[in-house]
C-alpha positions as YAML, in Angstrom:
chain: A
units: angstrom
residues:
- id: 1
  name: MET
  ca: [0.00, 0.00, 0.00]
- id: 2
  name: THR
  ca: [1.45, 3.35, -1.01]
- id: 3
  name: ALA
  ca: [1.96, 6.16, 1.48]
- id: 4
  name: LEU
  ca: [-0.74, 8.24, -0.18]
- id: 5
  name: VAL
  ca: [-3.29, 5.44, 0.06]
- id: 6
  name: ARG
  ca: [-2.49, 5.10, 3.75]
- id: 7
  name: VAL
  ca: [-3.08, 8.82, 4.27]
- id: 8
  name: LEU
  ca: [-6.45, 8.64, 2.54]
- id: 9
  name: ARG
  ca: [-7.70, 5.51, 4.29]
- id: 10
  name: GLY
  ca: [-11.05, 6.16, 5.95]
- id: 11
  name: ALA
  ca: [-12.00, 9.04, 3.64]
- id: 12
  name: VAL
  ca: [-15.66, 10.05, 3.25]
- id: 13
  name: ASP
  ca: [-17.09, 11.45, 0.01]
- id: 14
  name: LEU
  ca: [-20.07, 13.74, 0.70]
- id: 15
  name: HIS
  ca: [-20.87, 14.43, -2.95]
- id: 16
  name: CYS
  ca: [-21.10, 11.28, -5.06]
- id: 17
  name: HIS
  ca: [-23.28, 11.40, -8.17]
- id: 18
  name: SER
  ca: [-23.71, 7.68, -8.78]
- id: 19
  name: GLY
  ca: [-26.91, 6.27, -10.22]
- id: 20
  name: PRO
  ca: [-29.67, 5.64, -11.05]
- id: 21
  name: SER
  ca: [-30.48, 9.15, -12.25]
- id: 22
  name: PRO
  ca: [-32.10, 10.88, -15.22]
- id: 23
  name: PHE
  ca: [-28.61, 12.28, -15.78]
- id: 24
  name: PRO
  ca: [-26.34, 9.60, -17.32]
- id: 25
  name: ARG
  ca: [-24.06, 8.08, -14.67]
- id: 26
  name: GLU
  ca: [-20.75, 6.23, -14.85]
- id: 27
  name: LEU
  ca: [-21.39, 4.19, -11.70]
- id: 28
  name: THR
  ca: [-24.25, 2.67, -9.76]
- id: 29
  name: HIS
  ca: [-24.30, 3.28, -6.01]
- id: 30
  name: VAL
  ca: [-22.93, -0.22, -5.43]
- id: 31
  name: GLU
  ca: [-20.12, 0.35, -7.92]
- id: 32
  name: ALA
  ca: [-19.32, 3.71, -6.30]
- id: 33
  name: ALA
  ca: [-19.02, 2.01, -2.91]
- id: 34
  name: GLU
  ca: [-16.82, -0.67, -4.46]
- id: 35
  name: ASP
  ca: [-14.67, 2.10, -5.92]
- id: 36
  name: GLY
  ca: [-14.35, 3.55, -2.41]
- id: 37
  name: ASP
  ca: [-13.16, 0.19, -1.11]
- id: 38
  name: ARG
  ca: [-9.95, 0.66, -3.10]
- id: 39
  name: LEU
  ca: [-8.99, 3.27, -0.48]
- id: 40
  name: GLU
  ca: [-10.83, 1.61, 2.39]
- id: 41
  name: MET
  ca: [-13.08, 4.65, 2.37]
- id: 42
  name: ARG
  ca: [-15.41, 4.83, 5.32]
- id: 43
  name: ALA
  ca: [-18.49, 6.08, 3.51]
- id: 44
  name: ILE
  ca: [-20.02, 7.88, 0.56]
- id: 45
  name: LEU
  ca: [-23.08, 10.13, 0.42]
- id: 46
  name: VAL
  ca: [-24.93, 9.65, -2.86]
- id: 47
  name: LYS
  ca: [-26.81, 12.59, -4.30]
- id: 48
  name: SER
  ca: [-29.47, 12.92, -6.96]
- id: 49
  name: HIS
  ca: [-30.91, 16.21, -8.12]
- id: 50
  name: HIS
  ca: [-34.20, 14.45, -8.90]
- id: 51
  name: HIS
  ca: [-35.18, 11.92, -6.26]
- id: 52
  name: ILE
  ca: [-34.63, 10.51, -2.76]
- id: 53
  name: THR
  ca: [-31.49, 8.36, -2.96]
- id: 54
  name: VAL
  ca: [-32.32, 6.63, 0.32]
- id: 55
  name: MET
  ca: [-34.78, 4.43, -1.54]
- id: 56
  name: ASP
  ca: [-32.14, 3.44, -4.10]
- id: 57
  name: LEU
  ca: [-29.85, 2.27, -1.33]
- id: 58
  name: LEU
  ca: [-32.56, 0.29, 0.42]
- id: 59
  name: ALA
  ca: [-33.27, -1.50, -2.87]
- id: 60
  name: MET
  ca: [-29.54, -2.20, -3.31]
- id: 61
  name: ARG
  ca: [-28.92, -3.31, 0.27]
- id: 62
  name: ASP
  ca: [-27.89, -6.85, -0.65]
- id: 63
  name: GLY
  ca: [-25.16, -5.62, -3.00]
- id: 64
  name: LEU
  ca: [-24.02, -2.91, -0.58]
- id: 65
  name: ALA
  ca: [-23.79, -5.39, 2.29]
- id: 66
  name: LYS
  ca: [-20.84, -7.02, 0.52]
- id: 67
  name: VAL
  ca: [-18.88, -3.75, 0.37]
- id: 68
  name: GLY
  ca: [-16.81, -2.25, 3.18]
- id: 69
  name: THR
  ca: [-17.53, 1.36, 2.22]
- id: 70
  name: ARG
  ca: [-20.94, 2.37, 3.54]
- id: 71
  name: ALA
  ca: [-23.38, 4.33, 1.37]
- id: 72
  name: PHE
  ca: [-25.86, 6.92, 2.62]
- id: 73
  name: GLY
  ca: [-28.52, 8.97, 0.85]
- id: 74
  name: GLY
  ca: [-30.67, 12.05, 1.20]
- id: 75
  name: ILE
  ca: [-33.02, 14.40, -0.61]
- id: 76
  name: ALA
  ca: [-32.48, 17.47, -2.80]
- id: 77
  name: LEU
  ca: [-35.39, 19.92, -2.67]
- id: 78
  name: ASN
  ca: [-35.86, 20.45, -6.38]
- id: 79
  name: SER
  ca: [-39.13, 20.53, -8.26]
- id: 80
  name: GLN
  ca: [-39.20, 16.74, -8.78]
- id: 81
  name: VAL
  ca: [-39.85, 16.16, -5.04]
- id: 82
  name: GLY
  ca: [-42.22, 19.11, -4.71]
- id: 83
  name: GLY
  ca: [-39.63, 21.74, -3.82]
- id: 84
  name: ILE
  ca: [-39.51, 22.73, -0.15]
- id: 85
  name: ASN
  ca: [-41.57, 19.70, 0.84]
- id: 86
  name: PRO
  ca: [-41.45, 18.83, 4.56]
- id: 87
  name: TYR
  ca: [-43.40, 15.61, 3.97]
- id: 88
  name: ALA
  ca: [-40.80, 14.27, 1.55]
- id: 89
  name: VAL
  ca: [-38.00, 15.37, 3.90]
- id: 90
  name: ALA
  ca: [-39.59, 13.57, 6.85]
- id: 91
  name: MET
  ca: [-39.91, 10.37, 4.85]
- id: 92
  name: ALA
  ca: [-36.35, 10.55, 3.49]
- id: 93
  name: LEU
  ca: [-34.75, 11.16, 6.87]
- id: 94
  name: ARG
  ca: [-36.90, 8.70, 8.79]
- id: 95
  name: MET
  ca: [-36.04, 6.03, 6.22]
- id: 96
  name: GLY
  ca: [-32.35, 6.55, 7.02]
- id: 97
  name: GLY
  ca: [-31.38, 9.64, 5.03]
- id: 98
  name: ARG
  ca: [-28.47, 11.72, 6.23]
- id: 99
  name: ALA
  ca: [-28.64, 14.90, 4.12]
- id: 100
  name: VAL
  ca: [-31.01, 17.58, 2.84]
- id: 101
  name: TRP
  ca: [-29.85, 19.75, -0.05]
- id: 102
  name: PHE
  ca: [-31.78, 22.95, -0.60]
- id: 103
  name: PRO
  ca: [-32.60, 23.58, -4.28]
- id: 104
  name: THR
  ca: [-29.77, 22.79, -6.65]
- id: 105
  name: PHE
  ca: [-30.68, 22.86, -10.35]
- id: 106
  name: SER
  ca: [-34.12, 24.27, -9.46]
- id: 107
  name: SER
  ca: [-32.59, 27.31, -7.76]
- id: 108
  name: GLY
  ca: [-32.82, 30.67, -9.46]
- id: 109
  name: ARG
  ca: [-29.06, 31.00, -9.25]
- id: 110
  name: HIS
  ca: [-28.44, 27.70, -11.02]
- id: 111
  name: ILE
  ca: [-30.99, 28.43, -13.72]
- id: 112
  name: ALA
  ca: [-29.34, 31.79, -14.39]
- id: 113
  name: CYS
  ca: [-25.85, 30.23, -14.59]
- id: 114
  name: HIS
  ca: [-26.57, 26.93, -16.33]
- id: 115
  name: PRO
  ca: [-29.75, 26.58, -18.32]
- id: 116
  name: GLU
  ca: [-30.33, 23.05, -19.60]
- id: 117
  name: GLY
  ca: [-27.77, 22.14, -22.25]
- id: 118
  name: ASP
  ca: [-25.33, 24.89, -21.26]
- id: 119
  name: GLY
  ca: [-22.61, 23.58, -18.98]
- id: 120
  name: PHE
  ca: [-24.78, 21.08, -17.12]
- id: 121
  name: PRO
  ca: [-25.59, 17.46, -18.05]
- id: 122
  name: THR
  ca: [-28.66, 16.90, -20.16]
- id: 123
  name: THR
  ca: [-31.14, 14.34, -18.88]
- id: 124
  name: ALA
  ca: [-31.51, 11.04, -20.71]
- id: 125
  name: VAL
  ca: [-35.30, 11.41, -20.56]
- id: 126
  name: PRO
  ca: [-37.39, 14.60, -20.59]
- id: 127
  name: VAL
  ca: [-37.86, 15.73, -16.97]
- id: 128
  name: PRO
  ca: [-40.12, 18.75, -16.38]
- id: 129
  name: SER
  ca: [-38.64, 21.26, -13.97]
- id: 130
  name: THR
  ca: [-39.35, 24.69, -12.58]
- id: 131
  name: GLN
  ca: [-37.71, 27.18, -10.27]
- id: 132
  name: VAL
  ca: [-38.03, 26.55, -6.53]
- id: 133
  name: ASP
  ca: [-37.83, 29.56, -4.20]
- id: 134
  name: PHE
  ca: [-37.78, 29.41, -0.41]
- id: 135
  name: THR
  ca: [-38.41, 33.06, 0.40]
- id: 136
  name: ASP
  ca: [-41.66, 34.98, -0.03]
- id: 137
  name: ASP
  ca: [-42.31, 38.28, -1.79]
- id: 138
  name: ALA
  ca: [-41.04, 40.14, 1.29]
- id: 139
  name: GLY
  ca: [-37.76, 38.18, 1.27]
- id: 140
  name: GLU
  ca: [-38.63, 36.14, 4.37]
- id: 141
  name: LEU
  ca: [-38.14, 32.40, 4.61]
- id: 142
  name: ILE
  ca: [-41.38, 30.56, 3.89]
- id: 143
  name: PRO
  ca: [-42.94, 28.51, 6.74]
- id: 144
  name: GLU
  ca: [-42.03, 25.19, 5.08]
- id: 145
  name: VAL
  ca: [-38.34, 25.99, 5.56]
- id: 146
  name: TYR
  ca: [-38.74, 25.85, 9.33]
- id: 147
  name: GLU
  ca: [-40.57, 22.54, 9.10]
- id: 148
  name: VAL
  ca: [-37.72, 21.14, 7.04]
- id: 149
  name: LEU
  ca: [-35.17, 22.43, 9.56]
- id: 150
  name: ASP
  ca: [-37.03, 20.74, 12.39]
- id: 151
  name: TYR
  ca: [-36.82, 17.40, 10.60]
- id: 152
  name: VAL
  ca: [-33.10, 17.98, 9.97]
- id: 153
  name: ILE
  ca: [-32.64, 18.58, 13.70]
- id: 154
  name: GLU
  ca: [-34.69, 15.50, 14.61]
- id: 155
  name: ALA
  ca: [-32.45, 13.31, 12.45]
- id: 156
  name: GLY
  ca: [-29.17, 15.07, 13.21]
- id: 157
  name: ALA
  ca: [-28.81, 15.34, 9.44]
- id: 158
  name: LEU
  ca: [-26.59, 17.46, 7.22]
- id: 159
  name: LEU
  ca: [-28.04, 20.64, 5.70]
- id: 160
  name: SER
  ca: [-26.62, 21.87, 2.40]
- id: 161
  name: GLY
  ca: [-27.26, 25.34, 1.01]
- id: 162
  name: GLY
  ca: [-27.66, 23.87, -2.47]
- id: 163
  name: HIS
  ca: [-26.96, 26.01, -5.55]
- id: 164
  name: ASN
  ca: [-28.26, 29.25, -4.13]
- id: 165
  name: THR
  ca: [-26.72, 32.70, -3.80]
- id: 166
  name: PRO
  ca: [-24.42, 33.40, -0.85]
- id: 167
  name: GLU
  ca: [-27.03, 35.79, 0.53]
- id: 168
  name: LEU
  ca: [-29.80, 33.17, 0.49]
- id: 169
  name: ILE
  ca: [-27.52, 30.54, 1.99]
- id: 170
  name: THR
  ca: [-26.54, 32.95, 4.76]
- id: 171
  name: GLN
  ca: [-30.21, 33.66, 5.47]
- id: 172
  name: LEU
  ca: [-30.97, 29.92, 5.57]
- id: 173
  name: PHE
  ca: [-27.99, 29.02, 7.74]
- id: 174
  name: THR
  ca: [-28.70, 31.86, 10.16]
- id: 175
  name: ALA
  ca: [-32.18, 30.47, 10.74]
- id: 176
  name: ALA
  ca: [-30.81, 26.93, 10.91]
- id: 177
  name: ARG
  ca: [-28.21, 27.87, 13.50]
- id: 178
  name: GLU
  ca: [-30.81, 29.67, 15.62]
- id: 179
  name: ARG
  ca: [-33.09, 26.65, 15.37]
- id: 180
  name: GLY
  ca: [-30.34, 24.21, 16.43]
- id: 181
  name: VAL
  ca: [-28.98, 22.62, 13.24]
- id: 182
  name: ARG
  ca: [-25.47, 21.31, 13.95]
- id: 183
  name: ARG
  ca: [-24.24, 20.24, 10.51]
- id: 184
  name: MET
  ca: [-24.20, 22.66, 7.56]
- id: 185
  name: VAL
  ca: [-22.18, 22.84, 4.36]
- id: 186
  name: ILE
  ca: [-21.86, 25.21, 1.42]
- id: 187
  name: ASN
  ca: [-20.98, 23.26, -1.72]
- id: 188
  name: HIS
  ca: [-18.45, 24.44, -4.34]
- id: 189
  name: PRO
  ca: [-18.55, 28.16, -3.44]
- id: 190
  name: ASN
  ca: [-16.63, 29.14, -6.57]
- id: 191
  name: PHE
  ca: [-18.90, 27.18, -8.94]
- id: 192
  name: VAL
  ca: [-22.46, 28.41, -9.66]
- id: 193
  name: ILE
  ca: [-22.88, 29.87, -6.16]
- id: 194
  name: GLY
  ca: [-20.29, 32.61, -6.61]
- id: 195
  name: ALA
  ca: [-19.30, 33.04, -2.96]
- id: 196
  name: GLU
  ca: [-16.15, 34.95, -2.04]
- id: 197
  name: PRO
  ca: [-13.91, 33.75, 0.81]
- id: 198
  name: GLU
  ca: [-15.17, 36.58, 3.04]
- id: 199
  name: GLN
  ca: [-18.74, 35.38, 2.59]
- id: 200
  name: CYS
  ca: [-17.70, 31.81, 3.34]
- id: 201
  name: LEU
  ca: [-15.99, 32.94, 6.52]
- id: 202
  name: GLU
  ca: [-19.29, 34.48, 7.59]
- id: 203
  name: LEU
  ca: [-20.93, 31.08, 7.05]
- id: 204
  name: VAL
  ca: [-18.12, 29.40, 8.99]
- id: 205
  name: GLY
  ca: [-18.99, 31.75, 11.83]
- id: 206
  name: LEU
  ca: [-22.46, 30.21, 11.79]
- id: 207
  name: GLY
  ca: [-20.93, 26.74, 12.12]
- id: 208
  name: ALA
  ca: [-20.86, 25.77, 8.45]
- id: 209
  name: TYR
  ca: [-18.16, 23.93, 6.52]
- id: 210
  name: VAL
  ca: [-16.96, 24.91, 3.06]
- id: 211
  name: GLU
  ca: [-16.90, 22.04, 0.56]
- id: 212
  name: HIS
  ca: [-14.67, 21.99, -2.52]
- id: 213
  name: GLU
  ca: [-14.94, 19.33, -5.19]
- id: 214
  name: TRP
  ca: [-11.74, 17.46, -6.03]
- id: 215
  name: GLY
  ca: [-13.23, 16.49, -9.39]
- id: 216
  name: MET
  ca: [-12.89, 20.09, -10.53]
- id: 217
  name: TYR
  ca: [-9.16, 20.19, -9.74]
- id: 218
  name: ASP
  ca: [-8.26, 16.85, -11.31]
- id: 219
  name: PRO
  ca: [-5.68, 17.36, -14.10]
- id: 220
  name: GLU
  ca: [-7.35, 14.51, -16.00]
- id: 221
  name: GLY
  ca: [-10.87, 15.69, -15.18]
- id: 222
  name: TYR
  ca: [-13.48, 17.89, -16.77]
- id: 223
  name: ARG
  ca: [-12.53, 21.38, -15.50]
- id: 224
  name: LYS
  ca: [-8.82, 20.98, -14.76]
- id: 225
  name: TRP
  ca: [-8.68, 23.91, -12.35]
- id: 226
  name: ASP
  ca: [-5.27, 24.61, -10.85]
- id: 227
  name: PRO
  ca: [-4.85, 22.84, -7.47]
- id: 228
  name: LYS
  ca: [-3.04, 25.99, -6.30]
- id: 229
  name: GLN
  ca: [-6.42, 27.73, -6.41]
- id: 230
  name: LEU
  ca: [-7.80, 25.05, -4.09]
- id: 231
  name: MET
  ca: [-4.78, 25.43, -1.83]
- id: 232
  name: ASP
  ca: [-5.42, 29.17, -1.59]
- id: 233
  name: TRP
  ca: [-9.00, 28.50, -0.47]
- id: 234
  name: ILE
  ca: [-7.82, 26.00, 2.15]
- id: 235
  name: GLU
  ca: [-5.31, 28.46, 3.55]
- id: 236
  name: ARG
  ca: [-7.91, 31.23, 3.67]
- id: 237
  name: ILE
  ca: [-10.75, 29.25, 5.26]
- id: 238
  name: GLY
  ca: [-8.65, 26.76, 7.23]
- id: 239
  name: PRO
  ca: [-8.63, 22.96, 6.95]
- id: 240
  name: GLU
  ca: [-10.65, 22.73, 10.16]
- id: 241
  name: HIS
  ca: [-13.60, 24.30, 8.31]
- id: 242
  name: THR
  ca: [-13.04, 22.74, 4.86]
- id: 243
  name: VAL
  ca: [-14.33, 19.54, 3.29]
- id: 244
  name: LEU
  ca: [-13.13, 17.92, 0.07]
- id: 245
  name: ALA
  ca: [-15.61, 15.84, -1.92]
- id: 246
  name: SER
  ca: [-15.72, 14.41, -5.42]
- id: 247
  name: ASP
  ca: [-18.85, 15.70, -7.23]
- id: 248
  name: LEU
  ca: [-18.20, 12.76, -9.57]
- id: 249
  name: GLY
  ca: [-20.05, 9.77, -10.90]
- id: 250
  name: GLN
  ca: [-21.29, 11.34, -14.12]
- id: 251
  name: ALA
  ca: [-20.91, 9.40, -17.36]
- id: 252
  name: GLY
  ca: [-17.60, 10.00, -19.09]
- id: 253
  name: ARG
  ca: [-15.85, 11.51, -16.06]
- id: 254
  name: PRO
  ca: [-13.11, 9.97, -13.89]
- id: 255
  name: ARG
  ca: [-13.94, 7.65, -11.05]
- id: 256
  name: PRO
  ca: [-13.96, 9.46, -7.70]
- id: 257
  name: VAL
  ca: [-11.02, 7.54, -6.21]
- id: 258
  name: ASP
  ca: [-8.78, 8.07, -9.25]
- id: 259
  name: ALA
  ca: [-9.43, 11.81, -9.12]
- id: 260
  name: LEU
  ca: [-8.87, 11.95, -5.37]
- id: 261
  name: LEU
  ca: [-5.50, 10.27, -5.65]
- id: 262
  name: ARG
  ca: [-4.34, 12.80, -8.24]
- id: 263
  name: VAL
  ca: [-5.64, 15.88, -6.43]
- id: 264
  name: ALA
  ca: [-4.44, 14.72, -3.02]
- id: 265
  name: ALA
  ca: [-0.95, 14.17, -4.44]
- id: 266
  name: ALA
  ca: [-1.01, 17.66, -5.97]
- id: 267
  name: LEU
  ca: [-2.01, 19.26, -2.66]
- id: 268
  name: LEU
  ca: [0.73, 17.42, -0.76]
- id: 269
  name: ASP
  ca: [3.23, 18.55, -3.39]
- id: 270
  name: LEU
  ca: [2.10, 22.13, -2.73]
- id: 271
  name: GLY
  ca: [2.99, 21.71, 0.93]
- id: 272
  name: LEU
  ca: [-0.32, 20.72, 2.51]
- id: 273
  name: PRO
  ca: [0.38, 18.70, 5.68]
- id: 274
  name: GLU
  ca: [-0.91, 15.13, 5.62]
- id: 275
  name: ARG
  ca: [-2.87, 15.76, 8.81]
- id: 276
  name: ASP
  ca: [-4.74, 18.66, 7.21]
- id: 277
  name: LEU
  ca: [-5.57, 16.49, 4.20]
- id: 278
  name: GLN
  ca: [-6.96, 13.79, 6.49]
- id: 279
  name: ARG
  ca: [-9.02, 16.35, 8.35]
- id: 280
  name: MET
  ca: [-10.68, 17.54, 5.12]
- id: 281
  name: VAL
  ca: [-11.32, 14.15, 3.51]
- id: 282
  name: ARG
  ca: [-11.91, 12.03, 6.62]
- id: 283
  name: ASP
  ca: [-12.56, 13.80, 9.93]
- id: 284
  name: ASN
  ca: [-14.75, 16.73, 8.88]
- id: 285
  name: PRO
  ca: [-17.01, 14.75, 6.52]
- id: 286
  name: SER
  ca: [-17.32, 11.96, 9.12]
- id: 287
  name: PHE
  ca: [-18.71, 14.54, 11.54]
- id: 288
  name: LEU
  ca: [-21.04, 16.04, 8.94]
- id: 289
  name: LEU
  ca: [-22.43, 12.60, 8.08]
- id: 290
  name: GLY
  ca: [-22.87, 11.76, 11.78]
- id: 291
  name: LEU
  ca: [-20.77, 8.63, 11.58]
- id: 292
  name: ASP
  ca: [-19.55, 8.83, 15.16]
- id: 293
  name: ASP
  ca: [-22.85, 9.73, 16.82]
...
């Protein structure tokens, strides 16, 4: 076993886009967990923009039982589940879900940045969609948001700000913190969301973690962003408040573990201490997924 593999043992991927999904996928959830076993990963969190992934995992339980890497699911509050739908959230979390993502591709921000066919995967089948807002005409959070937050608290689940503006995520996380949510994450702040480090530090002050996607920094991946850019973010926010996740599983893109090995090596070459790498790929996501509760 190489030194790098030893460093990454026990990693947790909070952003795995395995399938099934209306978006074409490279891996099933079972295959994604098997991929994680190559690093003795502790767990993966599988995400769909369209449906509750908890049910997928329950249907695949026999296959997953043979894999060391555990797989968890959740619900993204896009139009396909009825938007900000407390009833769907309650079912997802009480069936074993560990995460609630506020609107991703149904958010106004995402629609403005990536209309269908422009920088975002096209579905394999026609899927009707519409914008999902969670504030009213006066800019206040709608009552359903608080119902969702209460279910998140009941389950000790992870709350993601989705693909919304930094201002909306701050408004959501402020209410969540006041209500008692313990686990919050802002995903890929420099992709779609458009959050500056100063805005992310404000969210960190509310107890949130900042997630960056190693798939975007993979030299053999689909964006090929400079790992130095990622290193700058880590130094600014701090590894104690940062999470690294794949955002991979899409058809035609690298497998999550292959990309992690390349990006982790690049970060270590840039001077990142091994302990800080472990904190971001193992310790912080383990807390956010509630693995040690």
